[in-house]
Each structure stands twice: as C-alpha cells, then as structure tokens.
C-alpha positions, 0 to 999 in steps of 0.5 A: 184865423186868417190866411197868409202866404210867405214869399219864398223869394224875398229874404230880410237881413237882421237890419230888415234889408230886403237880401233877395239877389245878394250875391256877394257882400264885403264888410272889409273887417277882417285882418287882411294879413291873417285871412282873405277878404270874406264874402259875408252874403251867406252870413247875413241871410242871403241864399244865392251868395256866390261864395267868392272870397278875395286873397289880399296883397299889400293891403292894410286894415284901417278904420272904415266907414262902418267899423273897419275897412281895407287900405288899397295903397299904391304899394300894388295893394289889391284883393283877387278872387281866389277862384281865379278866372271870374266863374263866380261872377258870370251873372254879370256877364249875361248881358243879353239877358242879366240884371245885376247892381253893385254899390259901396264906399270909398275914401281916396287918400291922395287927390288929382289922380285919374283912371283908377280902378275900383273893382274890375276884372279887365285891363286891356280893353278891347282885347278881353271880355271884362267889365270894371268901374273906376275913378277920375279925380282931376279938373273937369273929370270928376266922376266915375266911369264903368265899362263893358267890354268884349274881346272884339274891341266892342267896349262901352264907357259910361260916366256919372255926372261931372262934378258928382265924385269931387276931388277930395279925401272924403267918403262917397258911395258908388252905385252902378246897375245894368239891366239887359231887359231894360231897353234904353237907359239900362245902365245906371250910375250915381254917387252918394245916392244922388241924381243917377245918369242913365245911358243905353249900352248896345253890347250883347252876348257876353256870357260865361266867365272872364279871362281874369279874376276879379280884383279890388283896388287895381286892375288884374294881377300884376296890379296896374291902375291902382287906387290910393283909397280906403274901401268899406261896405261892397254888395253885389246883386243880381237884381237892380236896387230900388231908389229907396233901397239906395237911399237906405244904404247912403243913410245920409252919408252914415252907410248902413250894415246889411 
C-alpha cells in the first residue's frame, strides 16, 4: 500500500480552483434590495474567509457576466462593508510584510469618464490611511489605477498599461497584487489577463484597520467618485495569484466561478 500526504494548507473549490488564501468572494447574485452583498468565500470552501458582507444603497441587480451582477449607477450607488472601519481587511494593510491580490470583472455603462473608484476605503488621498483601485476612460488615459496611502501624505499611485482599459462598454477583468517581500516590482496590475505592468512600492508601515469602511462602486460614504458600471465575480486573496490562475479566471473572456 502506498503512502501519501495531504497538504492541509491547500483547498480546492468544487470547480477545482485552489482556494488557498481566499479571504472574500462576491458573486453579486443575491437581490441587493433584499439582502447584503454576501461574502461567499466560506460557502465555496475557503477556511480563511474574513466574513465581510456589504450593505447596499441605490444598487440594482442586472444580468452579469456569470448569472447576475450589480449595477452601480451615478445615483450614489454603492456597497459598504457592514463592519464599519476596515477591520476585516487588515491583511491588505500589512505593507511591511503582507501579501494580497484581488481580481474581478467590471462593465462600464457610460464612456468618457475618469477617476471612478471601483473598490476602495479612502477618499482624501494624503490624509487617510487607505488603498483603492479605479479606472480612467478618457483619451490618452485608458487605464486602471491602484493606490496605497499613509496619513503622512505618503501616497503612491500605480497604473496599468496605457490603452488596456478601453473607453467602451465591454466587460473587462482587473487584477492587482502586492507582495511586500517581493522587493522591486512588488506591485502588479493587468487587465483581461494580459501583460502585467510591474511597479515598486516604497511605502512601508501601513498596518491595522483603515479609518473608513471598504466600498464597491464609489469612494466611502457619502459616495464620491462613483462609477457607472456593472460588477461581477470579485475575489480577494492573502497571496499573489499565479499567471496560470489569472488565465483560468479570465477564461478567454467568459469568466470563471469559484
């Protein structure tokens, strides 16, 4: 009889995807007028879910990339972490030693807009500890941006390649990762599973909870920098996803449910 060892730190979903480090997973399938945006990480098999659900305001359910999605319109639509200040997201603040990545789908409903926030907890850059991701869809600035911020004004901005976030109303998948142990090129950004732009963050020392709750669709409450877009299939991890996993999630543009 042969012997074998099961690695207790690797977990696979019913789809076969490695769920190691999955902290939060939002499918946007539940009715936003009847319930919160539910973190499905534990439901699909993650053992490290942060349990963060989001309350919904002025959000409607529409057809998504996979089943349903949420329409975050320009009428103050947002989903906000029900835990208040971002205590559930501390794994994303340990920029001295932390590792995280997040990936999700977004379909803009209007074009020619800039500085829209996709997911963030910080509005007053330079005055608040925070991080976030947003989009530019204007001539010469068709790209995704990601920022890290400290209260001392030490904010850093990182961008995807110019032109890889087109000014069109089409679905696109956004990926961002941070690895404090990675030295140079420890920030990575890509759109639609394409070539990553790599950056080096010099910010260290951010830890603990943010001042503000995490939000989808705008920057904090009351909403500012709102996006007019549909969201679907967002996941957050305390590790950096591999290139093969990013390709699997992109799935030739069809998406992949965990």
